[in-house]
C-alpha positions in Angstrom: 70.9 -35.0 302.4 71.9 -38.7 301.8 70.0 -38.7 298.5 71.9 -35.6 297.4 75.2 -37.4 298.2 74.1 -40.6 296.3 72.7 -38.9 293.2 75.6 -36.4 292.8 78.3 -38.9 294.1 79.5 -36.4 296.7 82.7 -37.6 298.4 82.2 -38.7 302.0 84.5 -36.0 303.4 82.6 -33.2 301.7 80.1 -31.1 303.7 76.5 -30.6 302.3 74.5 -27.6 303.5 71.0 -26.3 302.8 71.1 -22.6 303.1 69.0 -19.6 302.1 69.6 -16.4 300.1 70.0 -18.1 296.7 73.1 -18.1 294.5 73.1 -14.3 294.9 74.2 -14.6 298.6 76.8 -17.3 297.6 78.4 -14.8 295.2 79.5 -12.9 298.4 79.6 -15.7 300.9 82.1 -17.9 299.0 84.6 -15.1 298.8 84.0 -13.9 302.3 84.7 -17.4 303.7 87.7 -18.2 301.5 89.6 -15.1 300.7 91.9 -13.2 303.2 92.6 -9.5 302.9 94.6 -8.7 299.8 94.2 -12.2 298.3 93.3 -12.8 294.7 90.5 -14.8 292.9 90.0 -15.3 289.2 86.7 -15.4 287.4 85.5 -16.6 284.0 82.8 -14.2 283.1 80.3 -15.8 280.7 77.1 -14.0 281.5 75.2 -11.8 283.8 75.3 -14.1 286.8 79.1 -14.4 286.5 79.3 -10.7 286.4 77.4 -10.4 289.6 79.5 -13.0 291.3 82.7 -11.1 290.3 81.2 -7.8 291.6 80.4 -9.4 295.0 83.8 -11.1 295.4 85.5 -7.7 294.6 84.0 -6.5 297.9 86.3 -9.0 299.7 89.5 -9.3 297.7 91.3 -8.8 294.4 88.7 -10.5 292.2 89.5 -10.3 288.5 87.9 -11.3 285.3 90.5 -13.4 283.4 88.1 -14.1 280.5 84.9 -12.4 279.3 82.7 -12.5 276.3 80.5 -9.4 276.8 81.8 -7.7 273.7 80.5 -10.6 271.6 77.1 -10.7 273.4 78.0 -13.7 275.5 77.8 -16.3 272.8 80.4 -18.7 274.0 82.4 -20.1 277.0 86.2 -20.2 276.9 88.3 -23.2 275.9 91.3 -24.2 277.8 94.1 -22.0 276.7 91.9 -18.9 276.2 92.8 -17.5 279.6 95.6 -17.6 282.1 95.0 -18.1 285.8 97.1 -15.9 288.0 99.9 -17.7 289.8 98.8 -16.3 293.2 95.1 -16.7 292.7 93.4 -18.6 295.5 90.7 -20.1 293.3 89.0 -20.1 289.9 85.3 -19.4 289.8 83.0 -20.2 286.9 79.3 -20.5 286.1 78.5 -23.8 284.4 75.3 -22.7 282.6 74.2 -19.2 281.6 70.5 -18.9 281.6 70.2 -15.5 280.0 72.3 -16.2 276.9 72.0 -20.0 276.6 75.7 -21.0 276.9 77.2 -23.9 278.9 80.5 -25.6 279.7 80.8 -29.1 278.3 84.2 -29.6 279.8 85.8 -29.1 283.2 87.6 -25.7 282.9 91.4 -25.8 283.4 92.2 -24.1 286.7 96.0 -24.4 286.4 95.9 -26.5 289.6 93.9 -23.9 291.6 90.8 -24.9 293.5 87.5 -24.5 291.5 84.4 -22.8 292.8 81.3 -23.5 290.7 77.9 -21.8 290.5 75.8 -24.7 289.2 72.4 -23.2 289.9 70.8 -23.8 286.5 72.1 -27.2 285.4 72.9 -29.1 288.6 71.5 -32.7 288.6 71.0 -32.4 284.9 74.5 -32.6 283.4 77.7 -34.5 284.3 79.3 -33.2 287.4 82.6 -34.2 289.0 82.0 -33.0 292.6 85.5 -34.0 293.7 87.1 -31.7 291.1 85.6 -28.7 292.9 86.1 -27.2 296.3 82.8 -25.4 296.5 79.6 -26.0 294.4 76.6 -23.9 295.1 73.1 -24.0 293.4 69.9 -22.2 294.0 67.2 -24.9 294.0 64.6 -23.2 291.9 65.8 -24.3 288.4 66.4 -28.1 288.8 66.0 -29.1 292.4 62.7 -27.6 293.8 61.1 -24.3 294.8 63.0 -21.1 295.5 64.3 -20.5 299.0 66.8 -23.3 299.3 70.4 -23.2 298.3 72.5 -26.3 298.0 76.1 -25.8 299.0 78.8 -28.5 298.8 82.2 -27.8 300.4 85.4 -29.8 300.4 87.6 -30.2 303.4 89.9 -27.6 301.9 87.1 -25.1 301.7 86.0 -25.8 305.3 89.6 -25.3 306.5 89.8 -21.9 304.7 86.8 -20.4 306.5 88.0 -17.3 308.3 87.4 -16.1 311.8 85.1 -13.4 313.1 82.7 -13.7 310.2 79.1 -12.5 310.5 77.4 -15.5 312.1 74.9 -16.1 309.3 77.6 -15.9 306.7 80.0 -18.4 308.3 80.0 -21.9 306.7 81.4 -23.4 309.9 78.4 -22.2 311.9 75.9 -23.8 309.5 77.9 -27.0 309.2 78.2 -27.3 313.0 74.4 -27.1 313.3 73.5 -29.4 310.4 72.0 -26.5 308.4 69.7 -25.8 311.4 71.4 -22.7 312.9 68.3 -20.7 311.9 64.9 -21.9 310.9 65.3 -23.5 307.5 62.9 -23.5 304.6 61.4 -26.8 305.7 59.0 -27.1 302.8 61.6 -26.3 300.3 64.0 -28.9 301.8 61.2 -31.5 301.8 60.5 -30.9 298.1 64.2 -31.0 297.2 64.3 -34.4 299.0 61.4 -35.6 296.9 63.0 -34.3 293.7 66.2 -36.3 294.5 64.0 -39.3 295.3 62.4 -39.0 291.9 65.8 -38.7 290.3 66.9 -41.9 292.0 63.8 -43.8 290.9 64.2 -42.6 287.3 67.8 -43.5 286.4 69.7 -41.3 288.7 72.0 -38.6 287.3 72.6 -40.7 284.1 68.9 -40.8 283.4 68.5 -37.1 283.9 71.4 -36.4 281.6 69.9 -38.6 278.9 66.5 -37.0 279.1 67.9 -33.5 279.0 70.1 -34.3 276.0 67.1 -35.7 274.1 65.1 -32.5 274.7 68.0 -30.3 273.7 68.9 -32.3 270.6 65.3 -32.2 269.4 65.0 -28.4 269.7 68.4 -27.6 268.3 67.7 -29.9 265.4 64.7 -27.7 264.5 66.7 -24.5 264.9 69.4 -25.8 262.6 67.0 -27.1 260.0 66.0 -23.7 258.7 67.5 -20.2 258.5 64.1 -19.0 259.6 65.6 -19.3 263.1 68.9 -17.8 264.4 70.4 -19.5 267.4 72.3 -17.2 269.7 75.0 -19.3 271.2 78.0 -20.7 269.2 77.4 -24.4 268.5 80.2 -25.8 270.8 78.9 -23.6 273.7 75.2 -24.3 273.4 73.3 -24.9 276.6 71.2 -28.0 277.1 69.2 -26.2 279.7 68.4 -22.8 278.2 68.0 -22.7 274.4 68.1 -19.1 273.1 67.4 -17.8 269.6 65.9 -15.1 267.4 63.8 -15.1 264.3 65.6 -14.0 261.1 62.7 -11.6 260.8 62.7 -10.1 264.2 59.4 -8.3 263.5 57.7 -11.7 263.8 59.0 -12.4 267.3 56.1 -10.7 269.1 53.7 -12.6 266.9 55.5 -15.9 267.6 55.3 -15.3 271.4 51.7 -14.3 271.3 50.6 -17.3 269.3 52.8 -19.6 271.3 51.1 -18.4 274.5 47.7 -19.0 273.0 48.8 -22.5 272.1 49.7 -23.2 275.7 53.5 -22.7 275.2 54.2 -20.0 277.8 57.5 -18.7 279.2 59.2 -18.4 275.9 60.1 -14.7 276.0 63.8 -14.1 276.3 65.2 -12.3 279.3 64.5 -8.6 279.3 68.2 -7.8 279.1 68.6 -10.0 276.0 65.3 -10.3 274.1 64.5 -12.9 271.6 63.2 -16.4 272.5 64.3 -18.7 275.3 63.1 -22.2 276.0 64.2 -23.5 279.4 64.5 -27.3 279.5 65.1 -28.0 283.2 64.8 -31.4 284.7 61.1 -31.0 285.3 60.3 -30.2 281.7 59.0 -33.3 279.9 60.0 -34.3 276.4 56.4 -34.0 275.3 56.5 -30.2 275.8 59.5 -29.9 273.5 57.8 -32.1 270.9 54.8 -29.7 271.1 57.1 -26.6 270.8 58.9 -28.0 267.7 55.5 -28.8 266.1 54.3 -25.3 266.7 57.6 -23.8 265.3 57.2 -25.8 262.1 53.7 -24.7 261.7 54.6 -21.1 262.4 57.4 -21.1 259.8 55.1 -22.5 257.2 52.5 -19.8 257.8 55.0 -17.0 257.8 57.2 -17.8 254.7 
């Protein structure tokens, strides 16, 4: 836990928890702990996970989408001024990186002075993060922090003070905080691996080193995608994700061939999410630069052979 605090520069008065249930449980748990009956919460809906977060929060209070990009195929994230936070909203929720569509915030969204709640599951410890600018940050470990089964939750004093009464025991942040994340038997192996991942991060340049490595990987791959109209990136340039790069082939009939040949070349996991299609390369912290170099070389050879 101390390594988490050091690497992410978590303020001393913030609470750090290791929970279970993934981000999917936090979609509901954040709203359940923070909202009172009839209260409002605003959501920036930039992809499928944000949609699910909104749906779960709506079970608790008046949760509303104040910006969404579904009609455009989730190709961008909003700029400040593209939305208005309701005057009586309790908080603003956003998802920093969108794995399905390959978009990502590269700025801290304007919350009009309202507390921010962040789902950072797919880019935590890989991009700049101002923990103190948020009241709750939650992240499933399985993308950047370790194996599935552990959820990192960081809560401000404000968030802890908002926790309601008579909540279901397992869904009460105060219960877990009072027991040091040991109220029920934790995923001990998952927590151990998460600790080792943060140890590795500390020994390899900390958060700054992680950011530099991830930018190098993303710049290399986007450079190839922009080099030729053989490839068609999905996300708008200013909203491109450094974690999940998504694209199509101009000739979509070649996509199945590309995926098959890539798999045979040892480049697996490139098929886009079933709800989106196309190609997706996930460049999480554990992905080495050498694998992106190999992918780009394969892409160049594939283009030559198919033009």
